[in-house]
C-alpha positions in Angstrom: 0.4 -25.8 9.0 -2.3 -23.2 8.3 -2.6 -21.4 5.0 -0.1 -18.5 4.8 -0.4 -15.0 3.4 0.5 -15.0 -0.4 0.1 -18.7 -0.7 -2.3 -19.9 -3.4 -5.6 -21.0 -1.8 -6.9 -24.5 -2.3 -8.9 -25.1 -5.4 -12.0 -27.3 -5.0 -15.3 -28.3 -6.5 -18.3 -28.0 -4.2 -22.0 -27.8 -4.2 -23.7 -24.5 -3.2 -27.3 -23.4 -2.9 -26.7 -21.9 -6.4 -25.2 -25.0 -8.0 -21.8 -26.6 -8.4 -18.7 -24.4 -8.4 -15.0 -24.9 -9.0 -13.5 -22.3 -6.7 -10.7 -20.8 -8.8 -12.9 -20.6 -11.8 -15.6 -19.0 -9.7 -13.2 -16.3 -8.5 -12.1 -15.6 -12.1 -10.5 -12.1 -12.3 -12.2 -10.8 -9.2 -11.2 -10.4 -5.6 -13.0 -12.9 -3.4 -14.1 -13.2 0.3 -14.8 -16.6 1.7 -16.4 -16.5 5.1 -17.1 -19.6 7.1 -19.7 -20.6 9.7 -20.0 -23.6 11.9 -23.7 -24.3 11.4 -26.9 -23.0 9.8 -29.7 -21.5 11.9 -27.3 -20.1 14.6 -27.9 -16.6 16.0 -24.6 -14.8 15.5 -24.0 -16.3 12.1 -27.5 -15.2 10.9 -26.6 -11.6 11.8 -23.3 -11.9 10.0 -24.8 -13.3 6.8 -27.4 -10.5 7.0 -24.6 -7.9 7.2 -22.9 -9.4 4.2 -26.1 -9.2 2.2 -26.5 -5.5 3.1 -23.1 -4.8 1.6 -23.9 -6.2 -1.8 -23.4 -2.9 -3.6 -20.1 -2.3 -1.8 -18.7 -5.7 -2.8 -19.7 -5.0 -6.4 -18.0 -1.6 -6.4 -14.8 -3.3 -5.4 -15.0 -6.1 -8.0 -15.3 -8.6 -5.1 -17.3 -11.8 -5.0 -18.4 -13.2 -1.6 -19.2 -16.8 -0.7 -20.2 -18.4 2.5 -19.3 -21.8 3.9 -21.3 -23.8 6.4 -21.1 -27.5 7.4 -24.7 -28.1 6.6 -26.3 -29.1 3.3 -27.8 -27.2 0.4 -31.4 -27.5 1.4 -30.7 -26.2 4.9 -28.8 -23.3 3.3 -31.8 -22.4 1.1 -34.2 -22.5 4.1 -31.7 -20.5 6.3 -31.4 -17.8 3.6 -35.1 -16.9 4.3 -34.2 -16.0 7.9 -31.0 -14.2 6.8 -32.9 -12.0 4.3 -35.7 -11.3 6.8 -33.3 -10.3 9.5 -30.9 -8.4 7.3 -33.6 -6.8 5.2 -31.6 -7.5 2.0 -31.3 -10.3 -0.6 -28.7 -12.8 0.2 -27.5 -13.2 -3.4 -24.2 -14.8 -2.7 -23.7 -18.6 -2.7 -23.2 -20.7 0.4 -21.0 -23.8 0.1 -22.5 -27.0 1.5 -19.4 -28.3 3.3 -21.2 -31.2 5.0 -18.3 -33.4 4.1 -15.9 -30.9 5.7 -13.6 -30.9 2.7 -13.4 -27.1 2.5 -13.0 -26.6 6.2 -10.1 -29.0 6.2 -8.5 -27.6 3.1 -8.4 -24.2 4.7 -7.1 -25.7 8.0 -10.2 -24.7 10.0 -10.5 -28.3 11.1 -7.9 -31.1 11.5 -7.5 -33.4 8.5 -8.8 -36.4 10.5 -11.7 -34.7 12.1 -15.3 -35.8 11.6 -18.6 -34.6 12.9 -20.5 -36.7 15.4 -24.1 -37.7 14.8 -26.5 -34.8 15.4 -23.7 -32.2 15.6 -24.0 -28.9 17.4 -22.2 -25.7 16.5 -19.6 -26.5 19.2 -18.4 -29.5 17.1 -17.3 -27.2 14.3 -16.7 -23.9 16.2 -13.3 -23.3 14.6 -15.1 -22.8 11.2 -15.3 -19.1 11.9 -12.9 -17.4 9.6 -12.7 -14.7 6.9 -10.3 -15.2 3.9 -9.7 -12.3 1.5 -8.3 -13.7 -1.8 -6.8 -11.7 -4.7 -7.5 -12.2 -8.4 -4.1 -14.2 -8.4 -5.9 -16.8 -6.2 -3.5 -16.0 -3.3 -4.5 -15.4 0.2 -4.2 -11.7 1.1 -5.7 -11.7 4.6 -7.4 -14.0 7.1 -9.2 -13.4 10.4 -10.7 -16.0 12.8 -13.3 -15.3 15.5 -14.9 -17.3 18.3 -18.6 -18.1 18.1 -19.6 -15.5 20.7 -18.1 -12.4 18.9 -19.8 -11.3 15.7 -17.5 -10.3 12.9 -17.3 -6.6 12.0 -17.9 -6.5 8.2 -17.2 -2.8 8.1 -13.7 -3.8 9.1 -13.6 -6.5 6.4 -14.6 -3.8 3.9 -11.9 -1.5 5.2 -9.3 -4.2 5.1 -10.3 -5.0 1.5 -9.9 -1.3 0.6 -6.5 -1.3 2.2 -5.4 -4.4 0.3 -6.7 -3.0 -3.0 -5.1 0.4 -2.5 -1.8 -1.2 -1.5 -1.9 -3.5 -4.6 -2.8 -0.8 -7.1 -0.7 2.1 -5.7 2.4 0.4 -4.3 1.9 1.7 -0.8 1.0 0.5 2.7 -1.7 1.7 5.0 -1.1 2.8 8.6 -3.1 2.0 11.7 -6.8 2.9 11.6 -6.5 3.9 7.9 -9.6 4.6 6.0 -10.0 5.5 2.3 -8.8 9.1 1.6 -6.4 9.2 4.6 -2.6 9.4 4.2 -0.7 6.2 3.2 2.7 4.9 4.0 5.5 4.9 1.4 7.4 1.6 1.5 11.0 1.8 2.9 12.3 0.3 -0.3 11.3 3.4 -2.3 14.0 6.1 -2.2 13.2 9.7 -1.4 13.9 10.6 -5.0 11.6 8.0 -6.4 8.9 8.9 -3.8 9.1 12.5 -4.9 8.7 11.5 -8.5 5.8 9.1 -7.8 3.9 10.8 -5.1 5.0 14.5 -5.1 5.0 15.9 -1.6 5.4 13.6 1.4 6.1 13.9 5.1 9.1 12.3 6.7 8.3 11.3 10.3 11.4 9.1 10.7 13.8 7.8 8.0 11.8 4.6 7.9 8.3 6.3 8.1 7.1 8.5 5.4 3.5 9.4 4.6 1.7 10.9 1.6 -1.7 11.6 0.1 -2.8 9.7 -3.0 
């Protein structure tokens, strides 16, 4: 059974290219994004890590830590970061977990519990390690996405989803399709019209179950 929304994510101790971490302690009071990759020195993953590096200021604005996972070791991670930084044109200041024992990949149900890598593995041997997990300060999973190896992840969408999660959490609202910061939000059905008026002021009733407002 995979990890479900609002479940506490696994805690673990792991080596990274920046030293040893204990995951829940590393998250602290921040939001966190864990993004996984099947192998170092792969083309699509290199572009993705570069995209994450380019968004360093955006993660910081949102009190969000980012951390990568790959099934290779620390030394490979350090060498790979040189390519990531060259391609992305930005410092890759986030840590990358060395999941060469597959403990993290299995804990997050990206690989079966009994799985092991063959000798001289290729990316195809760990291709399911291609997920994004957004985790709240309460250490609970808020959102996950899984991609195949031949489709690069859109980190602008990850950023938008993070904005939606943080807005929903702080304002007690939901976000509609294609929402971006500043657009109207959805008032939860559980909130009465009277309470909505008191909390949000003016709002638009499209249907009894669909009301929108500005923040």
